[in-house]
N, C-alpha and C positions, 0 to 999 in steps of 0.2 A: 547639509551644511556641515563643514568641518571646522572645529575649534582647535587651533594649534598656534604655537608661537612662530616666530619668523623662520625658525629652522625646520618647521613642519612637525615638531614634537607635540602630540596631543596633550591638552590640559586634562588631567585626570578627574577633576571635579568642576563641572560647569552646569548651569541651569539656563536653558534657552527657551525663548518664545518667538512666535512668528505672527506678523500682521500682514494680511494680504488685502489689497485694494482692487475693487472693480475698475474697469477702464474709466469710469466717471469719478474715480477717487473716493468713493464711499467704501466702508469696510465690507469685505467679504468674510474675513476672519480677523478678530481683534485679540491680540496677545494670547494666541493659542499655545498652550504648553507643547514643547517639542519632546520627542521620545529619543533617548540615547539608543543608537544602534549597537549591534554586537561588535562593531569596530570602535575602539576607544577614540573619542573625540568627534565622532560623527553623530548628527542629530537629524530627525525628520519629523514631519507632521503629516498625518493622513487626512485627506479630504477628497470629496468627489469633485471632479473637474467641473467648473461652472459651465452653463450653457451659453452665457452671454459672451459673444466673441469680442476680441480685442486684446490690448496689452495690459497685463496685470502687473502692478508693482508689488513688491513685498519687502519687508524689513525683518531681519532676524536680529534679536538682541540676546546676548549671552552674558550672564554674570558669573565670574569665576569665584567659586566658593573658597573661603579662607584666604582671599587676596583682596587688598584694597585697590580702589581705582574705579574708573568709569567702566560701565559695561562695554563689551565689544559689540559693535553694530555693523551689520552687513546688508546693504540694500541691493536689490537686483530686480529683474522682471522676467516674465514668461508670456508667451502669446497663446491665446486660445483661438483656434481657427475654425472655419466651417468644416474643413476636412477632419479635424480632431473631433468635433461634435458629431459629424456623420459616423465616424468610427465608434464613438461611445454609444450612439444610438443603435448602430448595427450590432454591436456587442450585446447590448441589452436585449434586442429582438432575438438574436441567436441564442442567448442564454434562456430566454423564455421558451423558445421553440425546443431547445435541448431538454429542458425540464418536462415539457409536454410529451416529447418522444419517450423519455425515460418512464414517465407515468404510464403511457400507453403500452410500452414493452412489459412493464410490471403487470398491468392488467391482463395482457395476452398470456403471459407466463402463468398467472393464476388460473385463467380459463383453461389453458392446455393441461396443466397439472390436474385440474378437476376432471376434465374429460378423460385423461389417461387413467385416473383413479377409478372412475365409473366404468369405463370400457374394458380396461385391461387387467384389473385386479384379479378377476377370476382366472383369466388366461395365465397371468404371471404365477399365481399360486399353483395352478395345474402344472405349468412348466417346471417350477421349482420341485414339486413333488415327483414328477417324472425323472428329473435329473438326479434327485436324491436316491430314488429307487435304482436307477441305472448305476450310480456310483457304488451303492451298497452291493449290488450284484457283482460288479467288477471287483470290488474288494474281496467279496466272498470267494469268487473264482480264483483270484490271486492267492488268497489264504489257502485254499485247497491245493492249488498247484504247488505252493511253497511247502506245505506239509508232505505232499507226495514226493517232492524232490528230496526233502530231508530224510524221509523214510527209506527211499531208494539208497541214498548215501549211507544211511545207518546199516542197511542190509549188507551193502558191499563191505563196509567197515567190519561188521560182525563176521562175515565169511573170511575176510583177510585175517582177522584175529584168530578165528578157529584154525585156519591153515597154519598160522604162526605158532599157535599152541601145539598142534600136531607135530610140526617140525621140531619144536623145542623138546617135546616128549620123545620123539624118535632119536634125537641127538643124545639125550641123557640116558636112554635105555641101552645104548650100545656100550 
């Protein structure tokens, strides 16, 4: 329900209620407080669609806070059909089936994790230990290879420095 003036400008302060009547004109909801939506001037009331088929009349009554005058009243109607009731019923059945499937999936997950823990924990620990040993050996080999390369380069550097020193000595001896 939108509460606005004739130009479509929403009233900033309104309090609304709704009354909904069964097709036999007895109350389904009587003076149910309506909730303002996030859009200024719009109001709604939440309810479960009734199962009784037929035309439902409703009246929304809004009082403008800080303004004198009669409340704003807006009557209208909606239709509850066999098709709608069928859809509501099917949605409920599917929701229950969905919840049962989720519960079964969770149970199976728990069973599988338990079986994996029991069956493979020793294998996993063994595999992790093997891989750790392998990685340590690879790191050790690379460490030795790196040290060997550094030592070779240092030897070359020292020989070059010795030759440089001899060259410098022979230049200054002359």
